[in-house]
Backbone as ProteinMPNN parsed JSONL, in Angstrom:
{"seq_chain_A": "XXXXXXXXXXXXXXXXXXXXXXXXXXXXXXXXXXXXXXXXXXXXXXXXXXXXXXXXXXXXXXXXXXXXXXXXXXXXXXXXXXXXXXXXXXXXXXXXXXXXXXXXXXXXXXXXXXXXXXXXXXXXXXXXXXXXXXXXXXXXXXXXXXXXXXXXXXXXXXXXXXXXXXXXXXXXXXXXXXXXX", "coords_chain_A": {"N_chain_A": [[0.695, -0.911, -0.018], [2.364, 1.266, 1.374], [4.506, 1.845, -1.152], [2.776, 1.961, -3.175], [1.816, 4.329, -2.532], [4.469, 6.057, -3.112], [5.081, 5.888, -5.771], [2.497, 7.131, -6.564], [2.993, 9.397, -6.274], [5.312, 9.876, -7.119], [5.341, 10.201, -9.727], [3.304, 12.457, -9.665], [5.131, 14.03, -9.383], [7.048, 14.061, -11.145], [5.0, 15.406, -13.346], [4.141, 17.376, -12.336], [6.527, 18.916, -12.589], [7.271, 19.031, -15.173], [9.222, 16.766, -16.601], [10.591, 14.089, -18.225], [12.341, 10.868, -17.952], [13.839, 8.888, -20.105], [14.939, 5.314, -20.622], [17.311, 3.817, -22.263], [17.96, 0.97, -24.106], [20.644, -0.6, -25.58], [22.05, 2.305, -26.238], [21.089, 3.307, -28.474], [18.472, 5.505, -30.196], [15.045, 6.252, -29.68], [13.058, 6.03, -32.161], [11.236, 8.161, -32.233], [12.341, 10.22, -30.927], [14.344, 11.044, -32.272], [14.805, 13.552, -33.459], [14.304, 15.728, -31.843], [17.157, 15.039, -31.027], [18.979, 14.967, -32.931], [18.865, 18.251, -32.819], [21.446, 18.685, -30.671], [23.78, 17.673, -31.853], [26.899, 18.532, -33.058], [30.356, 20.4, -32.92], [31.315, 21.452, -29.545], [32.964, 23.775, -27.32], [35.063, 24.14, -24.499], [36.169, 23.643, -21.015], [36.628, 20.468, -19.302], [37.258, 19.891, -15.892], [38.877, 21.327, -15.981], [40.469, 21.545, -17.917], [40.882, 22.483, -21.479], [39.536, 21.522, -24.274], [36.891, 20.307, -27.184], [34.326, 18.857, -26.617], [32.705, 16.656, -28.916], [29.251, 15.44, -29.994], [27.768, 13.972, -32.173], [25.549, 11.517, -34.363], [25.34, 8.87, -35.088], [23.37, 6.727, -37.217], [21.376, 5.624, -35.249], [21.725, 6.146, -32.83], [24.112, 8.277, -30.729], [27.108, 9.061, -30.805], [29.701, 10.257, -28.309], [32.637, 12.359, -27.766], [35.777, 13.727, -26.69], [38.461, 15.712, -27.47], [41.205, 17.311, -27.564], [44.453, 19.155, -27.764], [46.435, 17.748, -27.475], [44.825, 15.183, -27.139], [42.367, 12.612, -27.304], [41.588, 12.502, -24.441], [39.312, 12.415, -21.976], [39.733, 12.954, -19.436], [42.546, 12.453, -18.648], [45.267, 11.674, -20.145], [46.771, 9.603, -19.805], [45.052, 8.384, -19.409], [42.931, 6.827, -20.492], [40.235, 7.071, -21.044], [36.712, 7.196, -22.02], [33.902, 7.474, -23.665], [31.169, 5.552, -22.921], [27.933, 4.029, -24.448], [24.711, 5.866, -24.543], [22.736, 6.138, -21.994], [20.307, 6.864, -20.74], [18.044, 9.014, -21.264], [16.576, 12.461, -20.185], [13.99, 15.332, -20.564], [12.268, 17.876, -20.575], [8.751, 19.524, -21.04], [5.988, 19.337, -22.621], [3.157, 16.964, -23.447], [4.189, 15.622, -26.467], [5.174, 17.331, -27.083], [8.058, 18.092, -25.921], [11.48, 18.45, -25.156], [14.933, 18.41, -25.293], [16.605, 18.077, -21.778], [18.045, 16.809, -20.802], [21.239, 14.005, -20.553], [22.576, 10.667, -19.694], [25.489, 8.988, -20.306], [27.614, 5.636, -20.935], [30.557, 4.894, -18.766], [34.284, 4.518, -18.525], [35.985, 5.207, -17.185], [38.628, 3.418, -17.485], [42.685, 3.045, -17.328], [42.226, 4.9, -15.635], [40.781, 3.626, -13.598], [40.249, 3.139, -11.404], [40.92, 5.996, -9.477], [38.647, 7.164, -9.979], [35.511, 7.076, -9.463], [32.989, 7.635, -10.992], [30.773, 5.303, -13.006], [29.617, 6.867, -15.354], [28.173, 9.059, -17.101], [26.893, 12.471, -16.794], [25.341, 14.405, -18.921], [24.092, 17.23, -19.014], [22.114, 19.779, -21.307], [21.245, 23.149, -21.626], [19.567, 25.717, -23.216], [20.6, 28.644, -24.63], [20.437, 32.167, -24.5], [22.971, 33.211, -26.349], [23.187, 29.878, -27.715], [23.701, 26.804, -27.814], [24.563, 25.294, -23.959], [26.443, 23.364, -22.505], [26.112, 20.932, -19.733], [28.776, 18.969, -17.516], [29.371, 16.132, -15.341], [31.211, 14.242, -13.498], [31.132, 11.774, -11.587], [33.677, 11.939, -8.906], [33.963, 10.866, -6.286], [33.18, 9.009, -3.544], [33.193, 10.821, -0.004], [33.257, 9.7, 3.771], [31.646, 10.214, 6.415], [32.098, 10.401, 9.644], [29.77, 12.219, 11.72], [29.024, 13.606, 14.51], [27.421, 14.172, 17.633], [26.312, 15.419, 20.77], [23.887, 13.57, 23.199], [21.764, 15.846, 25.928], [21.356, 13.891, 27.311], [18.657, 12.989, 30.273], [18.423, 13.791, 33.067], [17.98, 12.695, 36.18], [18.226, 9.483, 36.062], [19.266, 9.3, 33.389], [21.91, 9.554, 31.671], [24.165, 11.794, 29.605], [24.983, 11.264, 26.228], [26.949, 10.333, 23.489], [25.998, 10.765, 20.242], [26.744, 9.472, 17.395], [26.186, 9.507, 13.462], [27.453, 8.423, 9.537], [27.92, 10.21, 7.223], [27.643, 10.772, 3.915], [29.188, 12.763, 0.907], [29.712, 13.541, -1.455], [31.893, 13.857, -4.319], [32.353, 15.38, -7.49], [33.953, 15.455, -10.666], [33.904, 17.986, -12.615], [32.207, 20.216, -15.925], [32.269, 21.951, -18.521], [31.039, 23.101, -21.506], [30.04, 24.65, -24.724], [28.947, 25.892, -28.033]], "CA_chain_A": [[0.429, -0.004, -0.061], [2.682, 2.567, 0.923], [4.718, 1.383, -2.222], [2.102, 2.224, -4.354], [1.425, 5.714, -2.573], [5.316, 6.215, -3.54], [4.367, 5.663, -6.785], [1.523, 7.792, -7.042], [3.878, 10.852, -5.47], [6.747, 10.328, -8.08], [4.937, 10.561, -11.42], [2.827, 13.651, -9.648], [6.277, 15.301, -9.293], [6.772, 14.248, -12.097], [3.976, 15.529, -14.016], [4.162, 18.918, -12.025], [8.157, 19.588, -13.158], [7.067, 18.901, -16.744], [10.51, 16.11, -16.56], [10.581, 12.641, -17.692], [13.053, 10.162, -18.775], [13.25, 7.79, -20.419], [16.066, 4.702, -20.031], [18.128, 3.529, -23.395], [18.66, 0.167, -24.95], [21.635, -0.42, -26.493], [22.453, 3.239, -26.778], [20.073, 3.679, -29.178], [17.692, 6.542, -29.354], [14.528, 5.461, -30.345], [12.712, 6.864, -33.654], [10.439, 9.093, -31.914], [12.583, 11.639, -30.112], [15.825, 11.297, -33.311], [14.303, 15.303, -34.222], [15.36, 16.339, -30.436], [18.851, 15.209, -30.331], [19.66, 15.933, -34.15], [19.81, 19.697, -32.743], [21.875, 18.332, -30.074], [24.954, 17.299, -32.342], [28.215, 19.261, -33.179], [31.567, 20.78, -31.798], [31.28, 22.02, -28.109], [33.906, 24.022, -26.488], [34.97, 24.366, -23.453], [36.701, 23.052, -20.316], [36.365, 19.868, -18.447], [38.125, 19.813, -14.792], [40.129, 22.691, -15.846], [41.391, 21.095, -19.092], [40.689, 22.319, -22.148], [39.56, 20.521, -25.487], [35.775, 20.283, -27.646], [33.962, 17.485, -26.682], [31.974, 16.133, -30.213], [28.53, 14.768, -30.305], [27.535, 13.222, -33.601], [24.441, 10.81, -34.639], [25.479, 7.624, -36.648], [21.768, 5.683, -36.783], [19.998, 6.415, -34.415], [23.13, 6.102, -32.214], [24.329, 9.001, -30.336], [28.459, 9.281, -30.368], [29.958, 11.9, -27.637], [34.39, 12.074, -27.654], [36.658, 14.721, -26.367], [39.665, 16.396, -28.618], [42.419, 18.48, -27.691], [45.897, 19.25, -28.558], [46.681, 16.657, -26.652], [44.58, 13.447, -27.655], [41.247, 12.016, -27.371], [40.766, 11.652, -22.981], [38.318, 13.903, -20.868], [40.079, 12.728, -17.84], [43.945, 12.641, -18.353], [46.435, 10.762, -21.984], [47.071, 8.143, -19.737], [43.874, 7.452, -18.542], [42.863, 5.843, -22.213], [39.051, 7.19, -20.769], [35.816, 6.704, -23.156], [31.76, 7.613, -23.348], [29.915, 4.942, -23.976], [26.498, 4.295, -24.825], [23.467, 6.299, -23.991], [21.843, 4.746, -21.149], [19.393, 7.837, -19.732], [16.807, 10.307, -22.197], [15.852, 13.489, -19.66], [13.507, 15.36, -21.859], [11.324, 18.419, -20.32], [7.87, 19.55, -21.859], [4.189, 18.456, -22.468], [3.503, 15.052, -23.988], [4.611, 16.258, -28.097], [5.973, 18.708, -27.373], [9.445, 18.104, -25.577], [13.639, 19.352, -25.436], [15.962, 17.385, -24.348], [17.187, 18.31, -20.736], [19.904, 16.073, -20.246], [21.163, 12.751, -21.285], [23.563, 9.7, -18.848], [26.228, 7.826, -21.093], [27.895, 5.248, -19.976], [31.542, 5.81, -18.975], [35.03, 4.335, -19.013], [37.675, 5.655, -16.451], [40.539, 3.352, -18.565], [43.573, 3.551, -16.533], [42.632, 6.086, -14.052], [39.098, 3.713, -13.007], [40.897, 3.879, -9.239], [40.971, 7.079, -9.768], [37.492, 8.142, -11.066], [34.507, 6.317, -9.02], [31.695, 7.538, -11.62], [30.751, 4.324, -14.865], [28.187, 7.181, -16.061], [29.113, 10.71, -17.499], [26.177, 13.472, -17.193], [25.079, 15.89, -19.913], [22.887, 18.357, -19.317], [21.694, 20.56, -22.108], [20.743, 23.764, -21.899], [19.794, 26.357, -24.051], [20.644, 29.945, -23.509], [20.549, 33.132, -26.393], [23.949, 32.57, -26.858], [23.698, 28.459, -27.934], [23.411, 25.554, -26.412], [25.425, 24.247, -23.267], [26.795, 21.395, -22.043], [27.1, 21.087, -18.469], [29.089, 18.125, -17.417], [29.059, 16.063, -14.162], [30.811, 12.87, -13.199], [30.952, 11.24, -9.235], [35.221, 11.259, -8.609], [34.464, 10.319, -5.209], [32.612, 9.152, -2.303], [33.803, 10.609, 1.144], [32.548, 9.048, 4.299], [32.258, 11.413, 7.425], [31.492, 10.856, 10.935], [29.116, 13.344, 12.415], [28.359, 12.832, 16.073], [26.643, 15.266, 18.8], [25.767, 15.318, 22.379], [22.276, 14.355, 23.71], [22.159, 16.154, 27.082], [20.007, 12.917, 28.198], [17.208, 13.235, 30.911], [18.924, 13.392, 35.042], [18.895, 11.924, 36.895], [18.801, 8.647, 34.97], [19.579, 9.225, 31.843], [23.217, 10.191, 31.313], [24.493, 12.701, 28.544], [25.838, 10.383, 25.462], [27.19, 10.829, 22.694], [25.153, 10.244, 18.973], [27.085, 9.629, 16.148], [26.039, 9.378, 12.224], [28.027, 8.38, 8.707], [27.489, 10.747, 6.288], [27.753, 10.543, 2.715], [29.105, 13.318, 0.723], [29.856, 12.741, -3.413], [32.478, 14.95, -5.236], [32.376, 15.67, -8.857], [34.273, 16.446, -12.159], [32.876, 18.715, -13.812], [32.735, 20.742, -17.281], [31.278, 23.183, -19.548], [30.999, 23.453, -23.088], [28.792, 25.146, -25.21], [28.912, 25.994, -29.121]], "C_chain_A": [[1.117, 1.43, 0.43], [3.47, 3.026, -0.222], [4.01, 2.351, -3.347], [1.914, 3.921, -4.858], [2.897, 6.304, -3.087], [5.292, 6.576, -4.756], [4.128, 7.233, -7.784], [2.726, 9.284, -7.036], [5.011, 11.492, -6.554], [5.993, 10.762, -8.938], [3.54, 11.784, -10.98], [3.919, 14.507, -9.934], [6.545, 15.105, -10.62], [6.345, 15.177, -13.527], [4.361, 17.247, -13.458], [5.498, 19.145, -12.821], [8.245, 19.361, -14.289], [8.506, 17.48, -17.748], [9.97, 14.795, -16.92], [11.712, 11.906, -18.423], [12.889, 8.896, -19.492], [14.902, 6.222, -21.082], [16.371, 4.227, -21.626], [18.041, 2.147, -23.673], [19.247, 0.112, -25.784], [22.136, 0.586, -26.941], [21.902, 3.344, -27.937], [19.313, 4.67, -29.521], [16.897, 6.083, -29.697], [13.538, 6.962, -31.178], [11.822, 8.497, -33.106], [11.134, 10.296, -31.257], [14.426, 11.435, -30.833], [15.577, 13.368, -33.706], [14.908, 15.9, -33.195], [16.976, 16.463, -30.505], [19.346, 15.036, -31.547], [20.022, 17.703, -33.291], [21.113, 19.784, -31.528], [23.918, 18.358, -30.793], [26.094, 18.402, -32.638], [29.116, 19.81, -32.385], [30.972, 21.661, -30.735], [32.285, 22.06, -27.54], [34.179, 24.674, -25.214], [35.919, 23.403, -22.769], [36.395, 21.762, -19.253], [37.121, 19.765, -17.119], [39.244, 20.056, -15.241], [41.019, 22.62, -17.254], [40.627, 21.659, -19.872], [39.98, 21.591, -23.339], [38.187, 21.03, -25.966], [35.597, 18.623, -27.157], [32.617, 17.489, -28.07], [30.924, 15.437, -30.109], [28.327, 14.827, -31.857], [26.339, 11.683, -33.087], [24.952, 9.327, -35.501], [24.332, 6.291, -36.683], [21.359, 5.868, -36.245], [21.196, 6.339, -32.414], [24.203, 7.05, -31.424], [26.109, 8.79, -29.838], [29.025, 10.649, -29.536], [31.716, 11.505, -27.747], [34.6, 13.18, -27.439], [37.581, 14.51, -27.08], [40.15, 17.18, -27.845], [44.024, 18.069, -28.343], [46.807, 18.021, -28.449], [46.514, 15.116, -27.033], [42.973, 13.519, -27.004], [40.995, 11.529, -26.077], [40.682, 12.914, -22.465], [39.18, 13.683, -19.79], [42.035, 12.702, -17.615], [44.142, 11.992, -19.759], [46.847, 9.876, -21.419], [46.278, 7.549, -19.417], [43.362, 6.319, -19.454], [40.759, 6.112, -21.536], [38.06, 7.502, -21.805], [34.578, 7.249, -22.577], [32.052, 6.347, -24.148], [28.511, 4.678, -24.471], [25.721, 5.072, -23.885], [22.999, 5.549, -22.981], [20.423, 5.342, -20.639], [18.645, 9.281, -21.191], [16.37, 11.709, -20.908], [15.205, 14.412, -20.644], [12.324, 16.878, -20.6], [10.154, 18.856, -21.442], [6.837, 18.757, -21.199], [4.835, 18.046, -23.605], [2.919, 15.771, -26.065], [5.639, 17.095, -27.801], [7.393, 18.684, -26.338], [11.051, 18.513, -26.001], [13.816, 18.14, -24.89], [16.843, 18.323, -23.339], [18.561, 17.677, -20.116], [20.105, 14.541, -20.301], [22.44, 12.112, -19.76], [24.177, 9.038, -20.091], [27.31, 7.153, -19.823], [29.964, 5.501, -20.424], [32.19, 4.895, -18.753], [36.092, 4.919, -17.964], [39.099, 4.847, -16.996], [40.878, 3.181, -17.283], [43.367, 3.791, -15.318], [40.85, 4.897, -13.175], [39.912, 3.51, -11.487], [40.449, 4.473, -8.726], [39.758, 8.23, -9.285], [36.613, 6.942, -10.525], [33.115, 6.173, -10.177], [32.741, 6.088, -13.117], [30.103, 5.314, -15.308], [28.571, 8.524, -15.502], [27.774, 11.927, -17.379], [25.655, 13.937, -18.0], [23.908, 16.94, -19.743], [22.706, 19.637, -19.843], [21.124, 22.277, -21.316], [20.603, 25.083, -22.443], [19.659, 27.892, -23.949], [20.947, 31.269, -25.376], [22.084, 33.237, -27.148], [24.418, 31.042, -27.789], [23.166, 27.905, -27.295], [24.971, 25.905, -25.61], [25.168, 24.101, -22.419], [27.181, 21.448, -20.639], [27.768, 19.313, -18.066], [28.9, 17.492, -16.084], [29.422, 14.552, -14.699], [31.34, 12.672, -12.038], [32.91, 11.28, -9.852], [35.286, 10.006, -7.688], [33.751, 10.311, -4.156], [32.999, 9.199, -1.212], [33.324, 10.486, 2.619], [32.975, 9.816, 5.682], [31.556, 11.444, 8.539], [31.14, 12.357, 11.489], [28.77, 12.93, 13.968], [28.024, 14.291, 17.174], [26.519, 14.586, 20.35], [24.644, 15.195, 22.371], [22.406, 14.61, 25.01], [21.719, 14.485, 27.872], [19.147, 13.442, 29.392], [17.412, 12.701, 32.281], [17.587, 13.634, 35.581], [19.419, 10.208, 36.506], [18.979, 8.224, 34.245], [21.05, 10.151, 31.639], [23.384, 11.18, 29.838], [25.025, 11.61, 27.92], [26.025, 11.037, 24.314], [26.472, 9.877, 21.773], [25.953, 10.64, 17.492], [26.362, 8.489, 14.903], [27.228, 9.563, 11.166], [27.105, 9.407, 7.917], [28.356, 10.891, 5.102], [28.604, 11.878, 1.946], [29.998, 12.915, -0.717], [30.769, 14.399, -4.329], [32.84, 14.972, -6.399], [33.42, 15.918, -9.829], [34.011, 16.824, -12.665], [33.236, 19.743, -15.175], [31.729, 21.58, -17.973], [31.248, 23.161, -20.373], [29.938, 24.236, -23.67], [29.731, 25.97, -26.575], [28.064, 27.37, -29.85]], "O_chain_A": [[0.667, 2.518, 0.07], [3.417, 4.214, -0.538], [4.511, 3.18, -4.108], [1.863, 4.555, -5.912], [2.632, 7.349, -3.681], [5.511, 7.775, -4.927], [4.659, 7.913, -8.662], [3.028, 9.945, -8.029], [5.428, 12.621, -6.814], [5.927, 11.991, -8.949], [2.759, 12.03, -11.899], [3.802, 15.543, -10.589], [6.262, 16.049, -11.358], [7.083, 15.524, -14.449], [4.795, 18.121, -14.207], [5.307, 19.688, -13.909], [9.394, 19.435, -14.725], [8.662, 17.33, -18.96], [9.084, 14.277, -16.241], [12.026, 12.347, -19.528], [11.966, 8.083, -19.43], [15.694, 6.525, -21.975], [15.343, 4.339, -22.294], [18.077, 2.008, -22.451], [18.87, 0.575, -26.861], [22.771, 0.425, -27.983], [22.847, 3.61, -28.68], [19.512, 5.268, -28.464], [17.268, 5.094, -30.33], [13.405, 8.163, -30.94], [11.905, 9.614, -33.617], [10.484, 11.323, -31.065], [15.454, 11.609, -30.179], [16.417, 14.121, -34.199], [15.928, 16.563, -33.382], [17.751, 17.379, -30.232], [20.56, 14.883, -31.41], [21.142, 18.208, -33.212], [21.737, 20.842, -31.443], [24.912, 18.89, -30.299], [25.722, 19.438, -32.087], [28.891, 19.817, -31.175], [30.178, 22.549, -31.046], [32.837, 21.041, -27.125], [33.565, 25.687, -24.88], [36.477, 22.511, -23.409], [35.837, 22.149, -18.226], [38.18, 19.288, -17.528], [40.307, 19.449, -15.116], [41.942, 23.359, -17.596], [39.466, 21.651, -19.464], [39.941, 20.454, -22.87], [37.887, 22.109, -25.453], [36.324, 17.634, -27.257], [31.716, 18.329, -28.057], [31.329, 14.274, -30.086], [28.754, 15.728, -32.579], [26.286, 11.066, -32.023], [24.664, 9.122, -36.68], [24.513, 5.157, -36.241], [20.455, 6.63, -36.589], [20.982, 6.542, -31.219], [25.333, 6.563, -31.458], [26.384, 8.425, -28.695], [28.873, 11.803, -29.937], [32.005, 10.31, -27.806], [33.766, 13.972, -27.877], [37.806, 13.367, -27.478], [39.331, 17.927, -27.31], [44.495, 17.161, -29.029], [47.648, 17.54, -29.209], [47.337, 14.214, -27.189], [42.568, 14.449, -26.306], [40.387, 10.464, -25.978], [41.373, 13.932, -22.423], [39.245, 14.707, -19.11], [42.612, 12.916, -16.549], [43.151, 11.806, -20.466], [47.412, 9.035, -22.117], [46.366, 6.362, -19.105], [43.389, 5.121, -19.173], [40.054, 5.117, -21.701], [38.561, 8.204, -22.684], [34.286, 7.431, -21.395], [32.646, 6.057, -25.186], [28.097, 5.672, -25.069], [25.918, 5.043, -22.67], [22.862, 4.332, -23.103], [19.53, 4.611, -20.21], [19.185, 10.264, -21.699], [15.144, 11.686, -21.017], [15.79, 14.409, -21.727], [11.606, 16.306, -19.779], [10.409, 18.643, -22.627], [6.672, 18.067, -20.193], [5.838, 18.238, -24.292], [1.866, 16.141, -26.584], [6.721, 17.382, -28.313], [7.615, 19.857, -26.039], [11.504, 18.806, -27.108], [13.185, 17.258, -24.307], [17.632, 19.16, -23.779], [19.524, 17.936, -19.394], [19.121, 13.832, -20.091], [23.008, 12.9, -19.004], [23.402, 8.541, -20.908], [27.683, 7.53, -18.712], [30.542, 5.907, -21.432], [31.485, 3.895, -18.615], [37.243, 4.936, -18.399], [40.24, 5.31, -16.995], [40.121, 3.131, -16.314], [43.859, 3.339, -14.284], [40.05, 5.409, -12.392], [39.646, 4.312, -10.592], [39.711, 4.254, -7.765], [39.74, 9.316, -8.706], [36.848, 5.834, -11.006], [32.407, 5.176, -10.32], [33.831, 5.899, -13.658], [29.511, 4.755, -16.232], [28.968, 8.991, -14.435], [27.829, 12.442, -18.496], [24.612, 13.887, -17.349], [22.992, 17.218, -20.517], [23.008, 20.619, -19.165], [20.518, 22.149, -20.252], [21.574, 25.793, -22.184], [18.752, 28.397, -23.288], [21.353, 31.185, -26.535], [22.229, 33.328, -28.367], [25.491, 30.911, -28.379], [22.356, 28.157, -26.403], [25.997, 26.411, -26.064], [24.257, 24.373, -21.638], [28.273, 21.875, -20.266], [27.018, 18.413, -18.446], [28.195, 18.214, -15.379], [28.848, 13.839, -15.523], [32.053, 13.532, -11.519], [33.315, 10.788, -10.904], [35.885, 8.933, -7.767], [33.521, 11.396, -3.622], [33.329, 8.108, -0.746], [32.767, 11.562, 2.84], [34.129, 10.028, 6.055], [30.594, 12.196, 8.696], [31.89, 13.321, 11.647], [28.249, 11.869, 14.311], [28.704, 15.317, 17.15], [26.652, 13.434, 20.762], [23.936, 16.061, 21.857], [23.112, 13.794, 25.602], [21.928, 14.262, 29.064], [18.993, 14.661, 29.307], [16.928, 11.662, 32.73], [16.621, 14.388, 35.465], [20.565, 9.772, 36.607], [18.977, 7.011, 34.036], [21.049, 11.371, 31.477], [22.452, 11.095, 29.039], [25.588, 10.805, 28.662], [25.467, 12.097, 24.03], [26.25, 8.694, 22.03], [25.85, 11.631, 16.769], [26.076, 7.301, 15.055], [28.036, 10.464, 11.391], [25.875, 9.437, 7.952], [29.568, 11.092, 5.181], [28.906, 12.433, 3.004], [30.832, 12.014, -0.797], [30.339, 15.484, -4.718], [33.957, 14.466, -6.509], [33.837, 17.057, -9.617], [33.639, 16.223, -13.673], [34.408, 20.019, -15.432], [30.516, 21.691, -17.798], [32.459, 23.368, -20.305], [28.925, 24.442, -23.002], [30.821, 26.512, -26.394], [28.021, 27.491, -31.074]]}, "name": "protein", "num_of_chains": 1, "seq": "XXXXXXXXXXXXXXXXXXXXXXXXXXXXXXXXXXXXXXXXXXXXXXXXXXXXXXXXXXXXXXXXXXXXXXXXXXXXXXXXXXXXXXXXXXXXXXXXXXXXXXXXXXXXXXXXXXXXXXXXXXXXXXXXXXXXXXXXXXXXXXXXXXXXXXXXXXXXXXXXXXXXXXXXXXXXXXXXXXXXX"}
């Protein structure tokens, strides 16, 4: 009973926000969304984790391909990592039925030789239309740090003494980038 309420609340939030996520199989964009995807094809200039370069998005058949390039190579993390973008896994749309626009996408990501230094296995790309063109914001989970946070409970004298109550907090840290065209 509670689970159905949670699902209903989630559906209501998506409807209010006007957002929709579509899971993608085999990295291929469904035909219904290909016209929106074609709008983001191109070469974007910017930086990822402080390294300047170009992010290139092409659509080959129904499959989007994302690559990074700069004068030193094609590795978005580091020239010795051999990292690369994999298949498209999720597309995020905003708008109402029949009038959707692309707001983001998630791609599988292989950190290559840097897989022990980068925890993320997905690259998130947010798309934003500005008056100057299209802006892409990228994020990749670098690591999650755990921190123990403690506080004292005053207790209830005379029978319950003060006690320390501790809990673990997890804080994610991301590698970020921004590109535009």
